[in-house]
N, C-alpha and C positions, 0 to 999 in steps of 0.2 A: 270070723275070717281073721287070721293073723298075718301080719306082714312078713315079708322075706327077712328083714332085719331082725325082727323079733325071733323068728325061727332059727336064724343063724346065731343069734346071741346066746341061745340056749345050748348050742353045740360048741361054743368056743370056751376056752378057759376064761375066767373072770378078768384076767390081766390083759387079754387081747381085745383090741377094738375091731369092728368090722372094717373090711377093706373099702377103699375108694369105690370099687366096683359094686360092692354091697350098697353103699349110700346111693349111687347113681340108679341102681335098680329100684331101691326104696323110693326114690323120688318119682320115677315113672309109675310105680304101683300106687303112689299117692295121687298122682294125676289121674290114673285109671279109676281109682276109688271115687274121686271127686266127679268124674264124668257120670258114673253110675248113680251117685247121690243126686245129681241134677235130674236124672230121669225117674226118680221114685215118685210114686203117687202119694197124695196127702195121707192116706190111711197107712201106708207103709212107713212114712216119716213119723207118724204118730205112734206106730208100734215100736220104734227104736228110740222114741223120746226126743225127736229133733223137730223143731219148728220149721215151717216153709222158708221163713226169713233166714234162719241160721243155715239151713241147707243151701239156699241160694247164695249166701255170703261165702260159705265154704267152697262151694263149686266154682266160684269165680276167682279164687286165689290163684295166684301165679304158681307155675311149676316149681319155682325156686323158693316159694314161701312155705317152708316146712316147719315142724315143731322145733322150738328153741333148744330142746334137749339134744337134738341131732348135731347141733354145731358146737357143743361143748367137748 
């Protein structure tokens, strides 16, 4: 599953950055992904190579706690 920002970035010229709206949408998509991650069963987490502890930690992060490369 690719994020909206990733899909958007492939369609924009390299000198353009995604809009503020794109960042807001990406933040909400990240929050949704974290909710889904929280509900995954142990064997599903194992399939994607994520420990239960890491999944729990990621799913409890704040909606504003996004990857550092988004803020550069």
